[in-house]
Backbone bond lengths (Angstrom), bond angles and torsions (degrees), N, CA, C in turn:
res aa  C-N    CA-C-N  psi(-1)  N-CA   C-N-CA  omega(-1)  CA-C   N-CA-C  phi
1 X - - - 1.451 - - 1.531 108.22 -
2 X 1.324 117.46 129.90 1.454 121.63 -178.20 1.520 110.67 -77.10
3 X 1.335 115.85 166.22 1.453 121.46 177.80 1.522 110.78 -58.40
4 X 1.319 117.30 -43.42 1.466 121.82 -178.42 1.530 110.63 -63.95
5 X 1.327 117.39 -41.23 1.457 120.05 179.46 1.527 110.76 -66.98
6 X 1.345 117.02 -40.94 1.459 120.06 176.68 1.523 111.01 -62.55
7 X 1.325 116.88 -43.26 1.454 121.12 179.57 1.527 110.57 -64.46
8 X 1.313 117.34 -41.94 1.465 121.19 178.12 1.519 110.78 -62.51
9 X 1.318 117.17 -39.86 1.457 121.05 178.12 1.522 110.67 -64.52
10 X 1.328 116.66 -40.06 1.457 120.93 177.83 1.523 110.50 -64.05
11 X 1.334 117.50 -41.86 1.467 121.36 -179.99 1.515 110.15 -62.98
12 X 1.327 116.89 -45.89 1.464 119.92 179.98 1.522 110.30 -62.38
13 X 1.318 117.13 -40.96 1.453 121.16 178.08 1.518 110.43 -64.61
14 X 1.337 117.09 -42.01 1.459 121.36 178.10 1.522 110.90 -61.87
15 X 1.338 116.64 -46.06 1.462 119.90 179.81 1.520 110.64 -63.36
16 X 1.311 117.33 -39.31 1.461 120.62 178.10 1.521 110.64 -66.69
17 X 1.334 116.22 -40.61 1.461 119.94 179.51 1.515 111.51 -65.91
18 X 1.291 116.35 -39.13 1.455 119.72 177.34 1.517 111.03 -73.75
19 X 1.316 117.01 -19.42 1.457 120.66 178.42 1.497 112.65 70.13
20 X 1.309 116.88 38.51 1.451 118.43 -179.53 1.511 109.62 -63.51
21 X 1.335 115.50 124.63 1.447 121.87 -178.93 1.517 107.78 -123.62
22 X 1.311 117.10 127.15 1.455 120.99 177.64 1.518 108.91 -86.06
23 X 1.340 116.45 130.97 1.461 120.91 178.21 1.510 109.09 -135.14
24 X 1.331 116.56 151.40 1.452 122.90 170.90 1.505 115.59 60.10
25 X 1.312 119.64 58.43 1.464 121.38 177.80 1.513 109.73 -58.54
26 X 1.328 117.05 133.54 1.450 121.81 -178.10 1.517 108.76 -130.27
27 X 1.352 117.88 95.74 1.456 120.21 -178.80 1.518 113.13 -60.07
28 X 1.331 118.46 -23.95 1.461 120.55 -179.40 1.523 111.28 -66.01
29 X 1.333 116.78 -25.70 1.453 120.61 -179.60 1.526 110.37 -100.06
30 X 1.292 115.86 34.91 1.470 120.83 -173.88 1.523 111.76 -65.14
31 X 1.322 114.44 145.05 1.460 121.61 176.61 1.516 108.11 -107.34
32 X 1.321 118.08 160.73 1.455 119.68 179.63 1.523 111.50 -59.66
33 X 1.317 115.88 146.10 1.453 122.15 -178.88 1.526 109.23 -88.08
34 X 1.342 116.15 118.18 1.453 120.61 176.70 1.515 107.86 -123.99
35 X 1.309 117.13 148.90 1.462 121.13 -175.27 1.517 110.91 -88.64
36 X 1.319 115.38 142.21 1.451 121.73 173.92 1.518 109.17 -96.72
37 X 1.309 117.14 145.81 1.457 120.64 177.82 1.524 111.75 -96.92
38 X 1.354 117.23 7.42 1.459 120.84 178.50 1.520 109.29 -66.43
39 X 1.326 116.79 155.81 1.459 119.52 177.28 1.524 110.95 -54.59
40 X 1.319 116.46 140.20 1.461 122.10 -174.84 1.520 111.04 -55.22
41 X 1.333 115.16 131.73 1.453 121.53 174.74 1.509 116.17 83.63
42 X 1.333 119.07 -8.69 1.461 120.50 -174.98 1.518 111.67 -66.64
43 X 1.313 118.47 -42.34 1.457 121.74 -176.71 1.520 114.09 -96.87
44 X 1.333 117.92 1.65 1.455 121.36 -177.34 1.527 110.80 -66.41
45 X 1.344 115.73 131.42 1.458 122.62 177.17 1.522 107.50 -109.12
46 X 1.331 118.95 125.14 1.469 120.20 -179.43 1.519 111.35 -64.62
47 X 1.337 116.13 139.67 1.462 122.94 178.15 1.528 107.31 -131.58
48 X 1.328 116.48 131.12 1.461 121.09 175.94 1.508 108.87 -132.12
49 X 1.329 115.81 158.58 1.449 120.54 179.04 1.513 110.80 -167.27
50 X 1.314 114.98 178.33 1.459 120.87 -179.82 1.515 109.40 -134.46
51 X 1.327 116.24 155.00 1.465 122.10 176.75 1.521 108.10 -150.52
52 X 1.322 115.83 164.99 1.461 120.97 176.51 1.515 107.52 -94.02
53 X 1.341 116.40 121.60 1.465 120.15 -177.27 1.526 111.12 -82.66
54 X 1.323 116.82 178.79 1.465 122.60 -176.63 1.520 112.40 -60.05
55 X 1.330 118.71 -28.84 1.464 122.48 -179.59 1.530 111.28 -85.60
56 X 1.300 117.56 0.20 1.463 121.68 -179.31 1.514 113.08 86.37
57 X 1.331 117.78 4.14 1.466 122.26 178.89 1.511 111.25 -87.04
58 X 1.319 114.13 176.95 1.465 120.69 -179.34 1.522 109.78 -92.10
59 X 1.329 116.10 110.45 1.459 121.62 174.68 1.512 109.59 -91.48
60 X 1.330 116.39 166.64 1.459 120.05 -179.37 1.526 111.08 -128.23
61 X 1.312 114.88 154.54 1.458 122.76 173.00 1.515 106.65 -120.93
62 X 1.326 116.70 131.46 1.463 121.64 175.24 1.520 107.74 -135.80
63 X 1.317 116.12 129.27 1.454 119.52 -179.39 1.504 111.56 -170.31
64 X 1.337 115.31 -158.81 1.457 121.58 -179.20 1.525 110.43 -139.07
65 X 1.310 115.16 154.32 1.456 123.01 173.03 1.523 106.52 -116.88
66 X 1.337 116.13 125.76 1.463 121.40 178.32 1.526 108.29 -110.00
67 X 1.347 118.00 109.42 1.464 120.13 -179.45 1.523 111.30 -68.99
68 X 1.325 115.15 139.58 1.459 121.18 178.92 1.520 112.33 -119.71
69 X 1.339 116.81 -25.98 1.458 120.44 175.94 1.518 109.52 -160.90
70 X 1.332 114.92 160.82 1.455 121.96 178.06 1.518 108.14 -127.48
71 X 1.331 116.07 148.44 1.462 121.00 179.42 1.521 108.98 -148.89
72 X 1.328 115.25 162.40 1.460 120.69 175.22 1.514 107.98 -105.95
73 X 1.322 116.91 125.53 1.463 122.83 176.56 1.515 108.73 -128.66
74 X 1.313 116.96 119.67 1.465 122.64 180.00 1.527 111.90 53.23
75 X 1.327 117.43 38.25 1.454 122.11 178.17 1.518 114.59 80.22
76 X 1.319 117.83 4.48 1.466 121.75 179.95 1.520 109.89 -112.16
77 X 1.344 116.34 147.99 1.448 122.25 177.48 1.524 108.92 -82.78
78 X 1.348 116.14 127.00 1.468 122.26 -179.53 1.516 108.76 -117.74
79 X 1.340 116.17 131.32 1.459 122.31 175.84 1.515 108.60 -104.26
80 X 1.324 117.15 130.48 1.462 122.51 176.29 1.517 107.72 -115.71
81 X 1.324 115.23 138.95 1.452 118.99 -178.91 1.513 111.82 -177.95
82 X 1.325 116.50 -158.16 1.456 122.14 -176.52 1.520 110.01 -113.57
83 X 1.329 115.18 127.89 1.455 122.65 174.79 1.519 107.57 -99.70
84 X 1.332 116.73 124.36 1.460 122.59 -179.93 1.517 107.67 -130.04
85 X 1.337 116.36 133.83 1.459 117.54 178.90 1.512 112.85 -174.79
86 X 1.333 114.70 -177.66 1.458 122.60 -176.98 1.517 109.80 -127.07
87 X 1.350 114.80 136.00 1.459 121.96 175.51 1.526 107.72 -98.53
88 X 1.349 115.68 127.62 1.458 121.10 -179.46 1.521 108.26 -123.57
89 X 1.364 117.25 130.69 1.466 119.97 -179.19 1.526 111.06 -78.24
90 X 1.345 116.48 178.54 1.461 121.62 -176.38 1.526 112.68 -65.67
91 X 1.326 117.89 -20.66 1.466 121.29 177.98 1.529 111.57 -85.56
92 X 1.315 117.91 -5.04 1.454 121.62 179.48 1.515 114.25 92.98
93 X 1.333 117.53 3.85 1.463 121.53 179.93 1.528 109.83 -86.82
94 X 1.331 116.29 142.70 1.461 121.28 177.61 1.519 109.04 -73.03
95 X 1.325 115.87 122.84 1.459 122.18 179.75 1.521 110.20 -87.62
96 X 1.319 117.02 -37.74 1.453 120.76 -179.01 1.512 111.07 179.69
97 X 1.320 113.98 174.18 1.461 120.55 177.12 1.514 109.18 -123.89
98 X 1.318 115.39 157.29 1.462 121.87 -177.88 1.518 108.74 -129.34
99 X 1.319 116.06 132.87 1.461 122.89 167.37 1.515 105.07 -140.03
100 X 1.335 116.00 104.54 1.457 120.09 -171.72 1.520 111.03 -145.79
101 X 1.316 115.63 142.82 1.464 121.55 174.71 1.524 108.12 -76.82
102 X 1.343 116.67 131.56 1.464 121.46 -178.83 1.524 109.85 -138.68
103 X 1.315 114.79 158.87 1.466 122.66 171.13 1.510 106.49 -125.77
104 X 1.334 115.82 135.65 1.462 119.54 -178.55 1.516 109.90 -149.17
105 X 1.345 115.68 156.12 1.460 118.77 176.75 1.523 110.72 -64.91
106 X 1.314 116.84 142.65 1.462 122.77 173.84 1.517 106.69 -115.14
107 X 1.315 116.50 127.75 1.448 121.99 -175.79 1.522 109.10 -110.20
108 X 1.317 115.98 132.32 1.452 120.57 175.31 1.524 106.48 -89.92
109 X 1.329 115.57 112.91 1.464 121.06 -177.45 1.517 109.83 -98.03
110 X 1.316 115.44 141.25 1.453 120.54 176.96 1.518 106.96 -124.72
111 X 1.311 117.26 112.69 1.457 121.31 -174.29 1.529 112.50 -83.23
112 X 1.309 117.84 -46.86 1.461 120.25 -177.91 1.518 110.11 -138.88
113 X 1.310 115.08 160.78 1.456 119.96 173.01 1.522 108.74 -144.17
114 X 1.305 115.37 140.63 1.460 121.91 -178.59 1.519 108.56 -77.12
115 X 1.333 117.32 124.42 1.460 121.98 179.11 1.525 110.43 -96.52
116 X 1.340 116.78 -50.75 1.451 120.29 -177.67 1.522 109.57 -149.44
117 X 1.333 116.48 136.68 1.451 122.08 173.67 1.522 106.32 -133.45
118 X 1.332 115.87 101.65 1.453 122.37 -176.19 1.514 108.88 -112.19
119 X 1.329 116.71 125.29 1.458 122.21 -178.49 1.523 107.54 -128.03
120 X 1.339 116.55 107.06 1.462 121.80 179.99 1.515 109.42 -107.02
121 X 1.310 116.78 132.59 1.459 121.41 174.85 1.520 109.44 -76.35
122 X 1.328 116.98 -176.95 1.467 119.98 177.27 1.524 110.70 -57.98
123 X 1.330 115.57 144.00 1.456 121.50 -174.74 1.528 109.14 -130.99
124 X 1.335 117.35 133.65 1.467 122.39 176.80 1.525 107.50 -126.61
125 X 1.322 117.05 119.08 1.460 122.66 178.50 1.522 109.01 -118.86
126 X 1.308 116.16 135.92 1.465 121.72 173.53 1.525 105.53 -124.89
127 X 1.332 116.26 101.79 1.463 121.93 -176.58 1.528 109.43 -110.42
128 X 1.323 116.82 93.94 1.459 123.14 176.65 1.526 112.38 50.29
129 X 1.314 115.90 45.51 1.457 119.77 176.87 1.513 114.18 97.94
130 X 1.300 118.04 -12.42 1.470 121.45 175.50 1.517 107.06 -96.37
131 X 1.338 115.83 117.62 1.460 120.67 -177.03 1.526 108.59 -104.45
132 X 1.331 115.35 126.96 1.466 121.39 178.22 1.523 107.22 -120.58
133 X 1.331 115.48 120.68 1.458 121.32 174.83 1.523 107.84 -113.06
134 X 1.298 115.22 127.59 1.469 120.81 -179.04 1.515 107.73 -127.58
135 X 1.322 116.30 128.02 1.452 120.32 178.43 1.517 109.00 -81.14
136 X 1.286 117.27 -174.86 1.464 122.59 -176.49 1.533 111.08 -57.84
137 X 1.353 116.26 135.15 1.467 122.49 179.26 1.519 108.58 -125.56
138 X 1.336 116.11 130.14 1.464 121.37 174.73 1.518 107.22 -124.15
139 X 1.319 115.79 121.00 1.458 121.77 178.05 1.523 107.95 -120.63
140 X 1.316 116.25 120.46 1.467 121.36 179.23 1.517 108.70 -126.69
141 X 1.326 116.69 121.74 1.464 121.68 179.23 1.523 107.69 -117.76
142 X 1.326 115.21 122.58 1.458 122.19 179.87 1.521 108.66 -125.24
143 X 1.317 117.23 130.56 1.453 121.75 177.85 1.527 109.10 -95.72
144 X 1.329 115.73 136.31 1.458 121.31 178.66 1.524 107.36 -103.73
145 X 1.325 114.89 118.81 1.459 121.52 -178.70 1.520 109.54 -96.93
146 X 1.328 117.07 114.06 1.465 122.39 -179.51 1.523 108.27 -162.85
147 X 1.338 117.01 163.28 1.468 119.26 177.10 1.532 110.86 -56.73
148 X 1.321 116.18 131.63 1.453 121.27 179.74 1.515 114.68 89.79
149 X 1.320 118.56 -11.29 1.464 122.27 179.25 1.528 108.91 -95.68
150 X 1.314 115.89 75.32 1.459 121.79 -173.12 1.525 112.41 -57.02
151 X 1.326 117.56 -50.28 1.453 120.24 -177.92 1.529 111.36 -68.34
152 X 1.333 117.62 -41.32 1.468 120.94 177.71 1.515 111.62 -61.66
153 X 1.350 117.32 -44.08 1.460 121.56 178.40 1.532 110.94 -62.21
154 X 1.329 116.16 -43.44 1.463 120.82 -179.01 1.525 111.27 -64.52
155 X 1.334 117.32 -46.95 1.465 120.27 -178.85 1.522 112.11 -66.73
156 X 1.340 117.71 -37.61 1.474 119.57 176.36 1.525 110.68 -64.71
157 X 1.336 116.76 -40.68 1.468 120.40 179.26 1.525 110.74 -63.89
158 X 1.330 116.92 -42.07 1.467 120.69 179.26 1.523 110.41 -67.69
159 X 1.342 116.94 -41.81 1.460 121.09 -179.14 1.514 111.34 -59.75
160 X 1.322 117.86 -37.55 1.462 122.32 -176.18 1.525 112.72 -101.64
161 X 1.331 116.69 16.19 1.459 121.19 -177.31 1.524 112.92 -59.52
162 X 1.318 117.30 -39.31 1.457 120.67 -177.22 1.522 113.55 -97.48
163 X 1.345 116.88 1.88 1.460 119.67 176.85 1.520 109.22 -68.58
164 X 1.313 116.56 148.31 1.458 121.09 176.75 1.521 110.16 -83.91
165 X 1.323 117.53 77.70 1.460 120.50 179.26 1.522 109.62 -64.78
166 X 1.328 116.82 128.30 1.463 118.59 -178.46 1.529 110.90 -70.76
167 X 1.315 114.67 149.15 1.458 119.27 175.30 1.521 108.41 -74.88
168 X 1.323 116.21 167.42 1.463 120.20 178.22 1.523 110.39 -60.12
169 X 1.329 117.67 -37.19 1.462 121.15 179.40 1.523 112.22 -65.90
170 X 1.340 117.09 -41.96 1.458 120.84 179.23 1.526 110.60 -67.00
171 X 1.330 116.63 -40.57 1.459 120.36 178.51 1.525 110.73 -66.34
172 X 1.338 117.41 -39.94 1.464 121.31 177.47 1.524 110.65 -62.88
173 X 1.332 117.16 -41.57 1.471 120.72 179.21 1.527 110.75 -63.79
174 X 1.328 117.45 -41.66 1.462 121.16 178.79 1.533 110.81 -63.57
175 X 1.321 117.14 -46.90 1.465 120.69 -179.02 1.531 111.39 -65.73
176 X 1.329 117.31 -37.88 1.468 120.08 177.42 1.530 111.13 -66.20
177 X 1.335 117.74 -35.25 1.464 120.77 176.52 1.520 111.02 -64.13
178 X 1.318 116.23 -41.12 1.469 120.60 178.04 1.524 110.19 -64.73
179 X 1.335 117.36 -43.81 1.476 120.39 177.69 1.524 110.94 -61.33
180 X 1.334 116.90 -39.13 1.478 120.13 179.44 1.521 110.56 -64.07
181 X 1.335 117.66 -39.45 1.470 119.89 177.08 1.521 111.33 -63.32
182 X 1.308 116.82 -35.76 1.467 120.13 179.47 1.520 112.05 -70.08
183 X 1.321 117.32 -27.37 1.477 120.64 -179.07 1.518 112.58 -75.20
184 X 1.344 118.37 -17.37 1.477 121.70 -175.80 1.501 111.06 -67.60
């Protein structure tokens, strides 16, 4: 495996770990289209959607978004890149294809956070004639952070209260550095 392939694999793993999700594509805020020298398909993020076709049926969009740069705008992380895909009508016929430069918000999603992991070995207590024997105990508490999970959201927020969460600008700079390494 070459250095570039290893680096590309690390970037994809990093993006997956961060849970970068593209939402709300806005062609009006399009950024210039620049080519990446990364191996084909490595940075492509699948994008799907639906639309109402000319017959009033449900058409579909299937394609990919290839990030080319990241920036911070008004405290939010913005991904700029190329959206490529195919529009298919409700009858299954291809209506058209899209290849367009777009900018969209990128959201860092956090699904779970570890609250407590307690692992006790066997325990023997002799308290004034009362003998307590306890075998191995494993207690693992994980909070799930998602819409509607009030307690999970609260515990994850408290758990990460003192973490140095990067700003959108710092995260954009890190992601742009990784993209620059892939272009070499």
